[in-house]
C-alpha angles and dihedrals in degrees: 000000000000124000125193137173111223112205097206147344089284091059091048087050090048091054091050090049091050091052092045089060091054104049129110134197110288096029118142122201117188115203115203135178140100123295108292094020093124105262094133091043091054091046092049093051091048094050093045089050092054090047093058112178092002104085112218126201103227112196122181109262092216092127102030091041092213138046123185122206112194096203126176108282096358140039119224119209114199115196128185107189097178090114097037106128097200134006091242090063089071089072087068089054089061094250094150090055089048092052090050104041112024145011118287125212108191124191112199092015094175089073088073094071110181091000091070107105119241091222103070148112114244117204120191116193121194136171116283132207094290134029093269099038125095138190115218129196116190122195122187121209125190112345089355092069093069096036091055092047090051092051091047093050092053090047091235089138093064092064 
């Protein structure tokens, strides 16, 4: 488990950029936290970092439930499952394909129930000491346990 205090939105975005540079096909990142905690901000920075020179418009998928970004070298699937009625409905969104072929960023991952992969990185964002600050707790499961430990040991996560 890795915990960090993020001083402002730029620090949250920097963390997303660092992780975006370390993902591989099949990675799943669960983004937890209350409404307004910064999940979409994190996802937007992550996707834009992967897009590189190619600027991507990254709207919140609150109403569409899923957005797919076919980026060079790796597709990013951004899910917002806040409005998901039942976990099985995620199959209709193509979540199995996302898990197999791209990187999945999942807001409200707990709504997937048994569909949530055991091999994943969970990121919990909560309000920090001021309105723009956040506290982040990251927990690696499966292969992410060692990968997160390695990143933390090298201080990569501090930007």
